[in-house]
MOPAC internal coordinates of N, CA, C and O (Angstrom, degrees):
PM7 1SCF
backbone

  N    0.0000 0     0.00 0     0.00 0    0    0    0
  C    1.4575 1     0.00 0     0.00 0    1    0    0
  C    1.5365 1   107.61 1     0.00 0    2    1    0
  O    1.2310 1   120.85 1   -53.72 1    3    2    1
  N    1.3131 1   115.99 1   126.28 1    3    2    1
  C    1.4591 1   120.14 1   178.68 1    5    3    2
  C    1.5313 1   110.55 1   -77.05 1    6    5    3
  O    1.2310 1   121.10 1   -11.60 1    7    6    5
  N    1.3034 1   115.49 1   168.40 1    7    6    5
  C    1.4646 1   121.27 1   178.16 1    9    7    6
  C    1.5410 1   109.68 1   -59.04 1   10    9    7
  O    1.2310 1   120.43 1   134.70 1   11   10    9
  N    1.3218 1   116.78 1   -45.30 1   11   10    9
  C    1.4673 1   120.24 1   179.79 1   13   11   10
  C    1.5190 1   111.86 1   -65.02 1   14   13   11
  O    1.2310 1   120.25 1   136.93 1   15   14   13
  N    1.3324 1   117.13 1   -43.07 1   15   14   13
  C    1.4720 1   120.36 1   178.33 1   17   15   14
  C    1.5294 1   110.50 1   -60.73 1   18   17   15
  O    1.2310 1   120.49 1   138.42 1   19   18   17
  N    1.3194 1   116.66 1   -41.58 1   19   18   17
  C    1.4566 1   121.56 1   178.04 1   21   19   18
  C    1.5247 1   109.91 1   -61.81 1   22   21   19
  O    1.2310 1   120.41 1   129.77 1   23   22   21
  N    1.3169 1   116.81 1   -50.23 1   23   22   21
  C    1.4694 1   122.04 1   179.03 1   25   23   22
  C    1.5285 1   110.81 1   -56.29 1   26   25   23
  O    1.2310 1   120.61 1   130.39 1   27   26   25
  N    1.3250 1   116.43 1   -49.61 1   27   26   25
  C    1.4648 1   120.47 1  -178.89 1   29   27   26
  C    1.5157 1   111.26 1   -61.72 1   30   29   27
  O    1.2310 1   120.13 1   138.16 1   31   30   29
  N    1.3379 1   117.35 1   -41.84 1   31   30   29
  C    1.4662 1   120.75 1  -179.73 1   33   31   30
  C    1.5279 1   111.15 1   -64.83 1   34   33   31
  O    1.2310 1   120.07 1   136.57 1   35   34   33
  N    1.3212 1   117.48 1   -43.43 1   35   34   33
  C    1.4601 1   120.57 1  -179.24 1   37   35   34
  C    1.5209 1   112.34 1   -61.19 1   38   37   35
  O    1.2310 1   120.44 1   150.29 1   39   38   37
  N    1.3140 1   116.77 1   -29.71 1   39   38   37
  C    1.4681 1   120.06 1  -179.74 1   41   39   38
  C    1.5274 1   113.63 1   -88.12 1   42   41   39
  O    1.2310 1   119.85 1  -177.03 1   43   42   41
  N    1.3450 1   117.90 1     2.97 1   43   42   41
  C    1.4696 1   120.04 1   176.92 1   45   43   42
  C    1.5233 1   112.28 1   -81.15 1   46   45   43
  O    1.2310 1   120.02 1   166.18 1   47   46   45
  N    1.3115 1   117.57 1   -13.82 1   47   46   45
  C    1.4608 1   120.16 1  -176.96 1   49   47   46
  C    1.5223 1   110.93 1   -77.50 1   50   49   47
  O    1.2310 1   120.26 1   -38.05 1   51   50   49
  N    1.3356 1   117.11 1   141.95 1   51   50   49
  C    1.4694 1   120.37 1  -178.59 1   53   51   50
  C    1.5258 1   112.62 1   -54.69 1   54   53   51
  O    1.2310 1   121.08 1   -44.68 1   55   54   53
  N    1.3017 1   115.54 1   135.32 1   55   54   53
  C    1.4767 1   123.59 1   177.47 1   57   55   54
  C    1.5206 1   113.82 1    61.02 1   58   57   55
  O    1.2310 1   120.09 1  -156.83 1   59   58   57
  N    1.3365 1   117.43 1    23.17 1   59   58   57
  C    1.4672 1   119.13 1   178.22 1   61   59   58
  C    1.5196 1   109.90 1   -90.81 1   62   61   59
  O    1.2310 1   121.51 1   -29.10 1   63   62   61
  N    1.3038 1   114.72 1   150.90 1   63   62   61
  C    1.4562 1   120.79 1  -179.74 1   65   63   62
  C    1.5213 1   109.75 1  -156.84 1   66   65   63
  O    1.2310 1   121.41 1   -16.55 1   67   66   65
  N    1.3157 1   114.92 1   163.45 1   67   66   65
  C    1.4609 1   122.80 1  -175.37 1   69   67   66
  C    1.5186 1   110.51 1  -103.31 1   70   69   67
  O    1.2310 1   121.33 1   -42.52 1   71   70   69
  N    1.3306 1   115.05 1   137.48 1   71   70   69
  C    1.4604 1   121.39 1   179.63 1   73   71   70
  C    1.5373 1   108.17 1  -138.23 1   74   73   71
  O    1.2310 1   120.62 1   -17.38 1   75   74   73
  N    1.3307 1   116.43 1   162.62 1   75   74   73
  C    1.4717 1   121.93 1   179.50 1   77   75   74
  C    1.5271 1   110.72 1  -132.68 1   78   77   75
  O    1.2310 1   119.91 1  -123.23 1   79   78   77
  N    1.3481 1   117.78 1    56.77 1   79   78   77
  C    1.4709 1   118.96 1  -176.65 1   81   79   78
  C    1.5284 1   113.84 1   -69.91 1   82   81   79
  O    1.2310 1   119.87 1   163.36 1   83   82   81
  N    1.3279 1   117.85 1   -16.64 1   83   82   81
  C    1.4675 1   121.48 1  -178.59 1   85   83   82
  C    1.5224 1   112.17 1  -107.71 1   86   85   83
  O    1.2310 1   120.37 1  -167.61 1   87   86   85
  N    1.3165 1   116.90 1    12.39 1   87   86   85
  C    1.4578 1   121.02 1  -178.86 1   89   87   86
  C    1.5181 1   111.54 1   108.92 1   90   89   87
  O    1.2310 1   121.10 1   -10.61 1   91   90   89
  N    1.3209 1   115.50 1   169.39 1   91   90   89
  C    1.4671 1   122.49 1  -173.94 1   93   91   90
  C    1.5200 1   113.83 1   -68.49 1   94   93   91
  O    1.2310 1   119.73 1   164.89 1   95   94   93
  N    1.3359 1   118.12 1   -15.11 1   95   94   93
  C    1.4595 1   120.88 1  -177.13 1   97   95   94
  C    1.5203 1   112.88 1   -82.81 1   98   97   95
  O    1.2310 1   119.95 1   166.94 1   99   98   97
  N    1.3464 1   117.69 1   -13.06 1   99   98   97
  C    1.4571 1   121.25 1  -176.68 1  101   99   98
  C    1.5302 1   110.19 1  -124.83 1  102  101   99
  O    1.2310 1   121.53 1   -66.56 1  103  102  101
  N    1.3267 1   114.68 1   113.44 1  103  102  101
  C    1.4629 1   120.79 1   175.58 1  105  103  102
  C    1.5207 1   108.12 1   -84.41 1  106  105  103
  O    1.2310 1   120.89 1   -56.41 1  107  106  105
  N    1.3279 1   115.91 1   123.59 1  107  106  105
  C    1.4584 1   121.52 1   179.97 1  109  107  106
  C    1.5229 1   107.81 1  -112.90 1  110  109  107
  O    1.2310 1   121.51 1   -60.58 1  111  110  109
  N    1.3270 1   114.72 1   119.42 1  111  110  109
  C    1.4604 1   120.94 1  -179.78 1  113  111  110
  C    1.5196 1   107.66 1   -98.33 1  114  113  111
  O    1.2310 1   121.91 1   -55.32 1  115  114  113
  N    1.3228 1   113.95 1   124.68 1  115  114  113
  C    1.4542 1   120.73 1  -174.96 1  117  115  114
  C    1.5149 1   110.39 1  -122.07 1  118  117  115
  O    1.2310 1   121.65 1   -17.69 1  119  118  117
  N    1.3126 1   114.44 1   162.31 1  119  118  117
  C    1.4575 1   121.55 1   173.52 1  121  119  118
  C    1.5223 1   106.56 1  -126.91 1  122  121  119
  O    1.2310 1   120.79 1   -39.58 1  123  122  121
  N    1.3160 1   116.10 1   140.42 1  123  122  121
  C    1.4543 1   120.09 1   179.81 1  125  123  122
  C    1.5067 1   111.12 1   121.05 1  126  125  123
  O    1.2310 1   121.42 1    18.13 1  127  126  125
  N    1.3150 1   114.88 1  -161.87 1  127  126  125
  C    1.4562 1   121.32 1  -173.83 1  129  127  126
  C    1.5223 1   111.72 1   -74.40 1  130  129  127
  O    1.2310 1   121.12 1   -48.96 1  131  130  129
  N    1.3183 1   115.47 1   131.04 1  131  130  129
  C    1.4527 1   123.08 1  -177.98 1  133  131  130
  C    1.5225 1   112.07 1   -98.67 1  134  133  131
  O    1.2310 1   119.52 1   164.00 1  135  134  133
  N    1.3139 1   118.52 1   -16.00 1  135  134  133
  C    1.4744 1   121.67 1  -171.89 1  137  135  134
  C    1.5298 1   113.17 1   -57.52 1  138  137  135
  O    1.2310 1   119.96 1   139.87 1  139  138  137
  N    1.3069 1   117.68 1   -40.13 1  139  138  137
  C    1.4518 1   120.68 1  -175.22 1  141  139  138
  C    1.5294 1   111.98 1  -109.51 1  142  141  139
  O    1.2310 1   120.38 1  -164.52 1  143  142  141
  N    1.3235 1   116.88 1    15.48 1  143  142  141
  C    1.4628 1   119.97 1  -177.50 1  145  143  142
  C    1.5152 1   112.39 1    75.49 1  146  145  143
  O    1.2310 1   120.83 1  -163.57 1  147  146  145
  N    1.3315 1   116.02 1    16.43 1  147  146  145
  C    1.4643 1   120.47 1   179.86 1  149  147  146
  C    1.5129 1   111.13 1   -78.76 1  150  149  147
  O    1.2310 1   121.47 1    36.16 1  151  150  149
  N    1.2982 1   114.79 1  -143.84 1  151  150  149
  C    1.4526 1   120.35 1  -179.08 1  153  151  150
  C    1.5156 1   111.42 1    89.80 1  154  153  151
  O    1.2310 1   121.25 1   -11.88 1  155  154  153
  N    1.3145 1   115.22 1   168.12 1  155  154  153
  C    1.4684 1   121.96 1  -179.52 1  157  155  154
  C    1.5154 1   109.12 1  -119.89 1  158  157  155
  O    1.2310 1   120.49 1   -41.23 1  159  158  157
  N    1.3158 1   116.67 1   138.77 1  159  158  157
  C    1.4638 1   122.12 1   179.99 1  161  159  158
  C    1.5266 1   109.94 1   -72.73 1  162  161  159
  O    1.2310 1   121.08 1   -44.62 1  163  162  161
  N    1.3471 1   115.54 1   135.38 1  163  162  161
  C    1.4596 1   118.73 1   170.18 1  165  163  162
  C    1.5233 1   111.77 1  -124.29 1  166  165  163
  O    1.2310 1   119.89 1   168.04 1  167  166  165
  N    1.3251 1   117.81 1   -11.96 1  167  166  165
  C    1.4679 1   121.28 1   176.44 1  169  167  166
  C    1.5232 1   109.74 1  -157.09 1  170  169  167
  O    1.2310 1   121.41 1   -35.61 1  171  170  169
  N    1.3337 1   114.91 1   144.39 1  171  170  169
  C    1.4572 1   121.63 1   174.66 1  173  171  170
  C    1.5180 1   107.62 1  -131.42 1  174  173  171
  O    1.2310 1   120.90 1   -42.89 1  175  174  173
  N    1.3296 1   115.88 1   137.11 1  175  174  173
  C    1.4568 1   120.85 1   177.89 1  177  175  174
  C    1.5157 1   108.23 1  -123.50 1  178  177  175
  O    1.2310 1   121.09 1   -56.36 1  179  178  177
  N    1.3346 1   115.52 1   123.64 1  179  178  177
  C    1.4652 1   121.03 1   173.80 1  181  179  178
  C    1.5179 1   106.13 1   -82.86 1  182  181  179
  O    1.2310 1   120.77 1   -84.15 1  183  182  181
  N    1.3350 1   116.13 1    95.85 1  183  182  181
  C    1.4648 1   123.16 1  -169.26 1  185  183  182
  C    1.5230 1   114.79 1   -65.05 1  186  185  183
  O    1.2310 1   119.61 1   152.99 1  187  186  185
  N    1.3017 1   118.35 1   -27.01 1  187  186  185
  C    1.4631 1   121.15 1  -174.02 1  189  187  186
  C    1.5262 1   113.25 1   -95.09 1  190  189  187
  O    1.2310 1   119.81 1  -178.55 1  191  190  189
  N    1.3341 1   117.96 1     1.45 1  191  190  189
  C    1.4554 1   119.88 1  -176.91 1  193  191  190
  C    1.5312 1   110.74 1   -89.92 1  194  193  191
  O    1.2310 1   121.22 1   -28.94 1  195  194  193
  N    1.3103 1   115.27 1   151.06 1  195  194  193
  C    1.4638 1   121.90 1   174.28 1  197  195  194
  C    1.5097 1   106.98 1  -130.73 1  198  197  195
  O    1.2310 1   118.96 1   -66.78 1  199  198  197
  N    1.3088 1   119.58 1   113.22 1  199  198  197
  C    1.4606 1   126.03 1    -1.41 1  201  199  198
  C    1.5344 1   110.96 1   -71.65 1  202  201  199
  O    1.2310 1   121.53 1   -16.52 1  203  202  201
  N    1.3315 1   114.68 1   163.48 1  203  202  201
  C    1.4593 1   120.00 1   176.64 1  205  203  202
  C    1.5174 1   109.33 1   -57.72 1  206  205  203
  O    1.2310 1   121.00 1   -33.84 1  207  206  205
  N    1.3304 1   115.69 1   146.16 1  207  206  205
  C    1.4613 1   121.50 1   173.40 1  209  207  206
  C    1.5160 1   107.75 1  -111.38 1  210  209  207
  O    1.2310 1   121.05 1   -54.38 1  211  210  209
  N    1.3274 1   115.60 1   125.62 1  211  210  209
  C    1.4583 1   123.00 1   178.67 1  213  211  210
  C    1.5161 1   107.98 1  -116.48 1  214  213  211
  O    1.2310 1   120.23 1   -56.12 1  215  214  213
  N    1.3297 1   117.16 1   123.88 1  215  214  213
  C    1.4632 1   121.61 1   177.58 1  217  215  214
  C    1.5144 1   109.26 1  -107.50 1  218  217  215
  O    1.2310 1   121.16 1   -48.05 1  219  218  217
  N    1.3471 1   115.38 1   131.95 1  219  218  217
  C    1.4554 1   122.51 1  -177.08 1  221  219  218
  C    1.5198 1   110.81 1  -134.70 1  222  221  219
  O    1.2310 1   121.04 1   -33.83 1  223  222  221
  N    1.3120 1   115.62 1   146.17 1  223  222  221
  C    1.4534 1   121.55 1   172.68 1  225  223  222
  C    1.5261 1   107.37 1   -70.55 1  226  225  223
  O    1.2310 1   120.12 1   -34.39 1  227  226  225
  N    1.3321 1   117.37 1   145.61 1  227  226  225
  C    1.4576 1   120.06 1  -176.31 1  229  227  226
  C    1.5228 1   109.94 1  -152.45 1  230  229  227
  O    1.2310 1   120.68 1   -27.82 1  231  230  229
  N    1.3171 1   116.30 1   152.18 1  231  230  229
  C    1.4537 1   121.82 1   172.73 1  233  231  230
  C    1.5395 1   107.62 1   -59.72 1  234  233  231
  O    1.2310 1   119.49 1   -47.05 1  235  234  233
  N    1.3375 1   118.58 1   132.95 1  235  234  233
  C    1.4620 1   120.38 1  -175.75 1  237  235  234
  C    1.5337 1   114.64 1   -56.40 1  238  237  235
  O    1.2310 1   119.53 1   140.05 1  239  238  237
  N    1.3130 1   118.51 1   -39.95 1  239  238  237
  C    1.4708 1   120.39 1   179.83 1  241  239  238
  C    1.5250 1   111.31 1   -68.55 1  242  241  239
  O    1.2310 1   120.64 1   138.70 1  243  242  241
  N    1.3232 1   116.38 1   -41.30 1  243  242  241
  C    1.4549 1   120.30 1   177.41 1  245  243  242
  C    1.5344 1   110.57 1   -66.88 1  246  245  243
  O    1.2310 1   120.31 1   143.62 1  247  246  245
  N    1.3185 1   117.02 1   -36.38 1  247  246  245
  C    1.4702 1   120.87 1   178.00 1  249  247  246
  C    1.5140 1   111.09 1   -54.54 1  250  249  247
  O    1.2310 1   120.92 1   132.29 1  251  250  249
  N    1.3178 1   115.85 1   -47.71 1  251  250  249
  C    1.4646 1   120.49 1  -179.49 1  253  251  250
  C    1.5259 1   110.80 1   -63.82 1  254  253  251
  O    1.2310 1   120.35 1   137.28 1  255  254  253
  N    1.3153 1   116.94 1   -42.72 1  255  254  253
  C    1.4684 1   121.52 1  -179.51 1  257  255  254
  C    1.5274 1   110.83 1   -62.13 1  258  257  255
  O    1.2310 1   120.56 1   134.53 1  259  258  257
  N    1.3430 1   116.54 1   -45.47 1  259  258  257
  C    1.4644 1   120.58 1   179.58 1  261  259  258
  C    1.5206 1   111.39 1   -61.35 1  262  261  259
  O    1.2310 1   120.33 1   141.35 1  263  262  261
  N    1.3277 1   116.97 1   -38.65 1  263  262  261
  C    1.4668 1   121.40 1   179.82 1  265  263  262
  C    1.5302 1   111.38 1   -66.61 1  266  265  263
  O    1.2310 1   120.72 1   150.59 1  267  266  265
  N    1.3499 1   116.23 1   -29.41 1  267  266  265
  C    1.4605 1   120.34 1   176.54 1  269  267  266
  C    1.5220 1   111.69 1   -74.52 1  270  269  267
  O    1.2310 1   120.74 1   143.13 1  271  270  269
  N    1.3363 1   116.20 1   -36.87 1  271  270  269
  C    1.4679 1   121.38 1  -175.12 1  273  271  270
  C    1.5262 1   111.65 1   -79.95 1  274  273  271
  O    1.2310 1   120.09 1   138.42 1  275  274  273
  N    1.3307 1   117.43 1   -41.58 1  275  274  273
  C    1.4685 1   121.96 1  -174.08 1  277  275  274
  C    1.5242 1   110.94 1  -116.42 1  278  277  275
  O    1.2310 1   120.39 1   -54.14 1  279  278  277
  N    1.3082 1   116.86 1   125.86 1  279  278  277
  C    1.4653 1   119.74 1   177.17 1  281  279  278
  C    1.5276 1   111.72 1   -71.60 1  282  281  279
  O    1.2310 1   119.98 1   164.53 1  283  282  281
  N    1.3329 1   117.65 1   -15.47 1  283  282  281
  C    1.4647 1   121.26 1   179.99 1  285  283  282
  C    1.5306 1   112.89 1   -93.78 1  286  285  283
  O    1.2310 1   120.23 1  -174.15 1  287  286  285
  N    1.3315 1   117.17 1     5.85 1  287  286  285
  C    1.4658 1   121.31 1   173.31 1  289  287  286
  C    1.5273 1   106.92 1  -106.37 1  290  289  287
  O    1.2310 1   121.48 1   -62.50 1  291  290  289
  N    1.3201 1   114.77 1   117.50 1  291  290  289
  C    1.4644 1   122.75 1  -172.94 1  293  291  290
  C    1.5277 1   110.66 1  -121.84 1  294  293  291
  O    1.2310 1   119.83 1   -18.90 1  295  294  293
  N    1.3199 1   117.93 1   161.10 1  295  294  293
  C    1.4718 1   119.33 1   172.92 1  297  295  294
  C    1.5289 1   109.68 1   -56.51 1  298  297  295
  O    1.2310 1   120.41 1   -32.03 1  299  298  297
  N    1.3180 1   116.82 1   147.97 1  299  298  297
  C    1.4600 1   122.17 1  -176.89 1  301  299  298
  C    1.5202 1   113.17 1   -50.25 1  302  301  299
  O    1.2310 1   120.64 1   -51.52 1  303  302  301
  N    1.3303 1   116.38 1   128.48 1  303  302  301
  C    1.4544 1   122.95 1   179.81 1  305  303  302
  C    1.5175 1   108.88 1   -78.81 1  306  305  303
  O    1.2310 1   120.09 1   -64.99 1  307  306  305
  N    1.3213 1   117.43 1   115.01 1  307  306  305
  C    1.4707 1   124.17 1  -177.12 1  309  307  306
  C    1.5229 1   112.29 1    60.66 1  310  309  307
  O    1.2310 1   120.63 1  -150.59 1  311  310  309
  N    1.3379 1   116.40 1    29.41 1  311  310  309
  C    1.4664 1   122.33 1   179.86 1  313  311  310
  C    1.5208 1   108.39 1  -136.85 1  314  313  311
  O    1.2310 1   120.38 1    -5.01 1  315  314  313
  N    1.3193 1   116.89 1   174.99 1  315  314  313
  C    1.4546 1   120.73 1   175.82 1  317  315  314
  C    1.5235 1   109.26 1   -59.93 1  318  317  315
  O    1.2310 1   120.58 1   -59.89 1  319  318  317
  N    1.3242 1   116.50 1   120.11 1  319  318  317
  C    1.4676 1   121.44 1  -178.76 1  321  319  318
  C    1.5248 1   110.89 1   -67.73 1  322  321  319
  O    1.2310 1   120.33 1   158.18 1  323  322  321
  N    1.3173 1   116.97 1   -21.82 1  323  322  321
  C    1.4666 1   121.32 1  -179.20 1  325  323  322
  C    1.5245 1   111.47 1   -79.93 1  326  325  323
  O    1.2310 1   120.09 1   141.49 1  327  326  325
  N    1.3214 1   117.43 1   -38.51 1  327  326  325
  C    1.4689 1   121.49 1  -170.93 1  329  327  326
  C    1.5250 1   114.60 1  -108.19 1  330  329  327
  O    1.2310 1   119.76 1   175.44 1  331  330  329
  N    1.3237 1   118.07 1    -4.56 1  331  330  329
  C    1.4639 1   121.01 1  -177.23 1  333  331  330
  C    1.5243 1   111.29 1  -131.75 1  334  333  331
  O    1.2310 1   120.87 1   -37.16 1  335  334  333
  N    1.3190 1   115.94 1   142.84 1  335  334  333
  C    1.4605 1   123.40 1   171.27 1  337  335  334
  C    1.5157 1   108.63 1  -117.24 1  338  337  335
  O    1.2310 1   120.88 1   -31.83 1  339  338  337
  N    1.3164 1   115.93 1   148.17 1  339  338  337
  C    1.4559 1   121.71 1   169.32 1  341  339  338
  C    1.5197 1   106.42 1  -112.31 1  342  341  339
  O    1.2310 1   121.12 1   -54.20 1  343  342  341
  N    1.3237 1   115.46 1   125.80 1  343  342  341
  C    1.4565 1   122.36 1  -176.65 1  345  343  342
  C    1.5204 1   108.54 1  -109.80 1  346  345  343
  O    1.2310 1   120.97 1   -55.55 1  347  346  345
  N    1.3240 1   115.75 1   124.45 1  347  346  345
  C    1.4645 1   120.36 1   173.98 1  349  347  346
  C    1.5274 1   106.72 1   -82.42 1  350  349  347
  O    1.2310 1   120.30 1   -60.52 1  351  350  349
  N    1.3209 1   117.02 1   119.48 1  351  350  349
  C    1.4598 1   120.82 1  -173.59 1  353  351  350
  C    1.5310 1   110.78 1   -83.38 1  354  353  351
  O    1.2310 1   121.60 1  -102.73 1  355  354  353
  N    1.3202 1   114.54 1    77.27 1  355  354  353
  C    1.4632 1   122.35 1   179.29 1  357  355  354
  C    1.5160 1   112.00 1   -99.33 1  358  357  355
  O    1.2310 1   120.08 1   169.65 1  359  358  357
  N    1.3297 1   117.46 1   -10.35 1  359  358  357
  C    1.4535 1   121.86 1  -174.52 1  361  359  358
  C    1.5178 1   111.85 1   102.54 1  362  361  359
  O    1.2310 1   119.81 1   172.64 1  363  362  361
  N    1.3311 1   117.97 1    -7.36 1  363  362  361
  C    1.4613 1   120.00 1  -179.91 1  365  363  362
  C    1.5272 1   110.92 1   -64.22 1  366  365  363
  O    1.2310 1   120.04 1   136.92 1  367  366  365
  N    1.3216 1   117.54 1   -43.08 1  367  366  365
  C    1.4650 1   121.22 1   175.73 1  369  367  366
  C    1.5217 1   106.73 1   -83.73 1  370  369  367
  O    1.2310 1   119.96 1   -61.05 1  371  370  369
  N    1.3383 1   117.68 1   118.95 1  371  370  369
  C    1.4675 1   120.22 1  -178.37 1  373  371  370
  C    1.5394 1   111.84 1   -59.48 1  374  373  371
  O    1.2310 1   120.52 1   -31.67 1  375  374  373
  N    1.3357 1   116.61 1   148.33 1  375  374  373
  C    1.4611 1   121.76 1  -177.49 1  377  375  374
  C    1.5186 1   112.81 1   -56.35 1  378  377  375
  O    1.2310 1   119.90 1   140.39 1  379  378  377
  N    1.3473 1   117.79 1   -39.61 1  379  378  377
  C    1.4587 1   118.86 1  -178.74 1  381  379  378
  C    1.5369 1   111.01 1   -66.89 1  382  381  379
  O    1.2310 1   120.25 1   143.26 1  383  382  381
  N    1.3286 1   117.12 1   -36.74 1  383  382  381
  C    1.4634 1   120.05 1   176.28 1  385  383  382
  C    1.5311 1   110.51 1   -70.31 1  386  385  383
  O    1.2310 1   120.19 1   142.91 1  387  386  385
  N    1.3084 1   117.25 1   -37.09 1  387  386  385
  C    1.4597 1   121.72 1   176.84 1  389  387  386
  C    1.5311 1   110.14 1   -61.46 1  390  389  387
  O    1.2310 1   120.27 1   135.17 1  391  390  389
  N    1.3161 1   117.08 1   -44.83 1  391  390  389
  C    1.4729 1   120.27 1   177.42 1  393  391  390
  C    1.5303 1   110.70 1   -60.95 1  394  393  391
  O    1.2310 1   120.73 1   139.43 1  395  394  393
  N    1.3178 1   116.20 1   -40.57 1  395  394  393
  C    1.4603 1   120.96 1   178.63 1  397  395  394
  C    1.5370 1   111.03 1   -63.30 1  398  397  395
  O    1.2310 1   120.41 1   139.50 1  399  398  397
  N    1.3177 1   116.82 1   -40.50 1  399  398  397
  C    1.4683 1   120.60 1   178.63 1  401  399  398
  C    1.5269 1   111.29 1   -67.99 1  402  401  399
  O    1.2310 1   120.47 1   143.82 1  403  402  401
  N    1.3249 1   116.71 1   -36.18 1  403  402  401
  C    1.4704 1   120.39 1   176.30 1  405  403  402
  C    1.5264 1   109.36 1   -65.10 1  406  405  403
  O    1.2310 1   120.32 1   135.97 1  407  406  405
  N    1.3321 1   117.00 1   -44.03 1  407  406  405
  C    1.4677 1   121.38 1   178.05 1  409  407  406
  C    1.5319 1   110.34 1   -59.59 1  410  409  407
  O    1.2310 1   120.58 1   137.73 1  411  410  409
  N    1.3325 1   116.51 1   -42.27 1  411  410  409
  C    1.4644 1   120.44 1   179.11 1  413  411  410
  C    1.5250 1   110.55 1   -62.72 1  414  413  411
  O    1.2310 1   120.11 1   135.94 1  415  414  413
  N    1.3215 1   117.39 1   -44.06 1  415  414  413
  C    1.4507 1   121.10 1   179.99 1  417  415  414
  C    1.5325 1   110.41 1   -60.26 1  418  417  415
  O    1.2310 1   121.22 1   135.28 1  419  418  417
  N    1.3300 1   115.27 1   -44.72 1  419  418  417
  C    1.4623 1   119.85 1   177.93 1  421  419  418
  C    1.5289 1   110.25 1   -60.56 1  422  421  419
  O    1.2310 1   120.48 1   133.08 1  423  422  421
  N    1.3317 1   116.69 1   -46.92 1  423  422  421
  C    1.4673 1   120.89 1  -178.94 1  425  423  422
  C    1.5292 1   111.76 1   -63.18 1  426  425  423
  O    1.2310 1   120.17 1   136.62 1  427  426  425
  N    1.3263 1   117.27 1   -43.38 1  427  426  425
  C    1.4696 1   119.79 1   178.38 1  429  427  426
  C    1.5218 1   110.34 1   -62.59 1  430  429  427
  O    1.2310 1   120.14 1   141.61 1  431  430  429
  N    1.3113 1   117.35 1   -38.39 1  431  430  429
  C    1.4663 1   122.03 1  -179.58 1  433  431  430
  C    1.5209 1   111.20 1   -69.37 1  434  433  431
  O    1.2310 1   120.22 1   135.08 1  435  434  433
  N    1.3160 1   117.19 1   -44.92 1  435  434  433
  C    1.4693 1   119.32 1  -178.26 1  437  435  434
  C    1.5183 1   111.10 1   -71.49 1  438  437  435
  O    1.2310 1   119.61 1   146.56 1  439  438  437
  N    1.3299 1   118.34 1   -33.44 1  439  438  437
  C    1.4628 1   120.36 1   176.02 1  441  439  438
  C    1.5074 1   110.81 1   -68.46 1  442  441  439
  O    1.2310 1   119.98 1   141.78 1  443  442  441
  N    1.3315 1   117.64 1   -38.22 1  443  442  441
  C    1.4660 1   121.09 1   177.84 1  445  443  442
  C    1.5251 1   110.21 1   -66.78 1  446  445  443
  O    1.2310 1   120.61 1   145.11 1  447  446  445
  N    1.3289 1   116.44 1   -34.89 1  447  446  445
  C    1.4625 1   120.19 1  -179.59 1  449  447  446
  C    1.5276 1   111.81 1   -68.23 1  450  449  447
  O    1.2310 1   120.43 1   155.62 1  451  450  449
  N    1.3315 1   116.78 1   -24.38 1  451  450  449
  C    1.4626 1   120.65 1  -179.13 1  453  451  450
  C    1.5129 1   111.96 1   -85.95 1  454  453  451
  O    1.2310 1   120.06 1   162.03 1  455  454  453
  N    1.3378 1   117.49 1   -17.97 1  455  454  453
  C    1.4747 1   120.72 1  -178.69 1  457  455  454
  C    1.5015 1   112.01 1   -65.92 1  458  457  455
  O    1.2310 1   120.10 1   180.00 1  459  458  457

């Protein structure tokens, strides 16, 4: 998945939008209200890294399993190590699984926002 394909896919989710609260080097994809800079993060992309680093919210048990299976899935970079993974986009994680993990992150974020 290219950087553009990733960006376009992340913005296909309902009420998703792009923000830069940590500076221009980190794209933060949020869901929720944009008017006041609110919303909840469901994905972060370190735009200047090679390979790209994508951080996603994840079920804690699945997080551990993914880290065992893929050497490019790491504990969340500057995030909760229990609830977030950072994925180095080298191609090791197949695109269809990556899309599924993005969907899960979005779902976990939107369900948490409703609680």
